[in-house]
N, C-alpha and C positions, 0 to 999 in steps of 0.2 A: 504494500500500500504506500502511495506517495505521500510525503509530508507536505504541508502547506506553510509557506512563509507567512507569519502573522502580519507583517507589513503589507503584503500583497492582499491578504484577506481583508484587512481594514480598508485598503484602497478600493476594493471591489464593492464595498457596502455603499448603497446610495444615500443612506441617512448619515447625518453628522455623528461621529463617535470619537471620543478621546479617552485615552487611558491615563490614569493618575497613579503614580507609584506610591509605595509606602512612605516615601519622604515628602509626599504631598506636592510633588512636581509633576508636570505633564510629561509622560513618557512618549506618547505617540498621538497623532491625530490625523484622520484621513482628509482627503481633499475637500469633502463636503464640510467638515468642521473648520478647515482653514478658510473656506469662503464665509462661514458664519462668524468666526471670531477674528479673522485676519491671520496672516502668516506670522511665523516667528514665535509660536506659542510653546513649542517643545523646549523643555528645560526650565520653563518658568513655573513659579508657584501658581497653583490653579486659581487662587483668589485674584491674581492680577489679570487673568484672562476672562473669568466668568463675571465676577463683581456683583451679580444680583443675589440678594440675601436668600430667597427661597431655594435657589439651586445650590448655593453654598451650604445651606442647612442639610439638603439631601445628600451632598457629598460627605459632609462630616458624619452623618448617620451611617452611611455605607462604610466609611473607614472604621467605624466602631463595630461593624458586622451586622448591623440591623437590616431588616427586610427592606427591599427596594420601595421607595415612596416617590410618586411622581410630583413634579413641580412645574410651574409655568415659567417659561423664559421668553421675554419680550425683546424683539429685535427690529431695527429699522434697516431696510435694504435699499433705500433711495426711491423705491417704487411704492412705498407705503409700509405700515407697520406689519410685522409678522409675529405670530404666536406659536411657540414651540412647547411640546410636552417633553420635559426632561426626566429621565429615569437614571438614578445612580445605583448601581448594583455592586456589592462586594466582589472582588476578584482576587483569588489566591495568586500571590507573586512570591514564590519561594517560601521562606518561613513566615513571611509577614503578609499583610493584606493591602491590596490596592483597590482601585475603583474603575469600573467601566461606565462612562457617562454617555448615554445615547439621547438623541433628540428626534422628535417626530413633529413635522409641520402640521399644526391643527388650525391654521389660519382660516381655511374655508369652513371648517366646522364651527369655529367661533363666530365667523361672519354670518353663517346661516342661523345660528342661535340668536345673534343680535337682531337680525332681520325679523325673526319670529316675535321677539320681545317688542320691537318697535311697531310691528304690525298690530299686535294686540293692544299696545298702548294707544296707537292712532285710532283704531276702531272704537276703543272705549271712550276716547276723547270726543270723537265725532258723534257718538250716541248719547253721551252724557248731557250735552246742552239741550237737544230736543226733548229728551226724557224729563229733564228737570223742568223745562217749560210746560210740558204736558201735565205733569203732576201739579204744578202751580195753577194751571188753568182749571184743572178738575177741582182742586180745593176751593178756588174762587167761585166756580159754578155751584158747588155744594153749599157755599156760605153766602158772602155778600151779594153775589149776582143771581142768586136763586130766583128772586122775585122781580128782576129787572130784565125784561125781554130784549131791550137794546144791547145791554151789556152781555147778556147770554149769547146773542147772535154774534157779537164781535169776538167773544172768546171761543166760540165754536169754529169760527173762521180761522183763528190762530191755531186751534187744535188740529184742524184739517191740514194746515200748512206744515206744522211740525211733524205730524204723522206721515204726511207725504214725503218729507225730507228723510225720515227713517226708512220708509219703504224704498225710496230710490237708492239709499245707501246699501240696504240689504240686497236689492236687485243687482246693483253693480258688483257687490262682493261675490254673489253667486255666479254672475257672468264672468268675472275675472277667474274664478275657480275653474269653471268649465273650459275656458280658453286655455288656461295653463295645463289642464289635464290632457287636452288633445293637441298641445303645441307641436309634438313630434310627428303627428299624423298630417301629412301634407294633403290638402284637398285638391281634387282634380276635375270637379264638375264644371263644365263651361258656364260662365256667368256673363251676361250682357251688361256692361257697365253703364252704357248710355241710358238704357231703360231703368236701371237701378237708381242712377242719379236723378233722373226725372221723377221717379216715384218718391224719393226722399224729399225733393223740393216741394212736391205737392203736399206731402205729409206735414212739412214744416212751414207751409205758406201762412197759416194762421199765427204761428209763433213769430215769424218775421213781420207780419202785418202789425201785430200788437206792439212791436218795438220800432215800427216805422222803418224797417230795414228792407231794402230792395234785394231780392235774390236774382242774380244774373247767372244764366247757364251758358257756357261756351262748349257745345258738344259737336263732334264731327257728324257728317252725314253717314248714315248706316250704323250698324252695331259694332262695338269693340268688345271682343271676348277675352276673358282671362280664366285660367283654371282656379277655382276657389269654392268657398262656402258662401252661398248667396246671403244667408242670414247674417253671418259675421261681417262680410263686406258692407252690407247695408248698415250695420252698427258702426263701422268705421266712418263711413260718409256722414251718417247722422250725427255722431259725436263731434266731428270736425265742423260741420255746418252749424250745429247748435252752439258750439263754443264761439264761432265767428259771429253769430247773431248776438249772443250775450255780451261779448266783449268788444265787438266791432264799433259800437256807438250808435245811438239812436239817429235815424234819418240818413244813415250811410248805406253803402252797397257791399254785399258779400258775393263774390264771384267764384263759381265752381267751374273748373276747366278740365276737360278730358282730352288727352292727347291720343294720337294714333300710335300703333306699335312702332318702335324704333330701337336702335342699338342703345343699350344702357351698360356703361362700364361697371357700375356698381353690381349688376346682376350677371355680368359676363355673358350677355345674350340680349335678346329683344325684350323690351319692357313697355308697360303702359303707365302713363303718369296721370294721377288725379290730384289736382291742386285746388285748395280752398284758400282764398285770399280775403282779407278784410281791410278796412280803412281805420282801424282803431288806434289806440295810443301806442301800440307796439310793446315789445318786451326787451328789457335790458339784456345784454349779451351773457352776463353771468348767470341768469336764470335758465337760459335755453337748454343747457345739458341736463338739467334736473326736471324738466317739465313732465317727463314720462314716469317719474318716480311716484309711487303710490302716496296719495294724500298731499303731494307737494302743490302749493299754490303760490303764485306770484304775489297776489293780494288776498290773504286768507279771509279777511272780513268780507270783501266784495264777492269772493267766490261763493261764500255761504249765502250772501244776500240774494244772489241770482239763482240759487238752488243747486250749485255744483257739489259733487261729493268728493272731488279730488282724485277720482279713479278713472275718469274718462280717457285721458291720454295714456294711462298705463294699459287699459284695455285695448286701445288702438295699437300700441306698440306690440303687444303680445299677439294680436290677430295678424298684424303685418308680418311678424316673425314666422308665424305658422304658415303663411302663404309664401315664405322665402322672399319677401319683399324688403323694401327699405322705407324709412320715414325720415323726411328732411324738414327741418324747421328753420325758417329765415325770418328775422324780425329786427327792426331798429326802432328805438323810441321815437314816436311822432310819425312813423312811416308805415304803420300797420304790420300785419303778420301774414305769413305765407306758409301753409302746411302742405307738403307734397308727399303723396304715397306712390311709390314706384312698385308695380306688380309685374311678375313675369307674364309675358304675352302668351296667348294660346298657341301651341305648336300644331300646325295642321298635319293631319295624317297620324 
């Protein structure tokens, strides 16, 4: 049986690992550990390389022969903070004891946990305000407003508004969940985008009229087909047009443009563009990368006033991703906003 050189064995391991001798100095470290801690660690006392108290305590415990206990090690690699799970295990080295210290990157796991916590906190926050309002209105209707028809009517309208807000939030949460569940399944049913856009415009005509907004459609002659899920694509166009109506400004124009199939470098093939433009206040550049985050609002108070849940663009992004498309957002303060969805064109045959 062939013997294995310990140094070669360490070098072959993908995870950072370093060996600490009985004299508490670093005996060896593989390339992954050198990238994590920097070069020149061999021969130094382990405290000068590691420095973080939780990991130092784990190493000290291992030197005493205690059972391996994990510790968190936080590092910055220039591209963002990383979290590592460090395990220090006693290692016989001749008559005395050393330590094998290994590291596992758990950044993605930590990030997923943080996202779940943030999501629960955001949902709780979004529901707390309307629920508090509803409970307050009910208490008022049972007490001071019980014998006042005018006040009762006013509070019932407010109850209806807040209940509608909660219903929209729940509906958007369910919609987002369904989209995420099927995001890996690419839809391939032919969908006529011109007819779909025309249908959305007819549905939202009363909403636009109420805000004195003119809906302008720029559609090509004939139908433009894309492979997709008609219901989800309708939801994309509806969300974008509704947002444009809400935030585009009273008395202004919202334009929906459908392009003909053509080469799209972002898709590495032919694509179809659907663009929704408004003449509103525009969006500052630092907000644009975050617009598709769940519950992110440029103006939180205004978003709630117009009935937004903060999930519309997150739903749009996930639907577009499922269709293997791209979402482009262009906006400048004072110059309106332009949302473009690029979808793969239908391949004939």
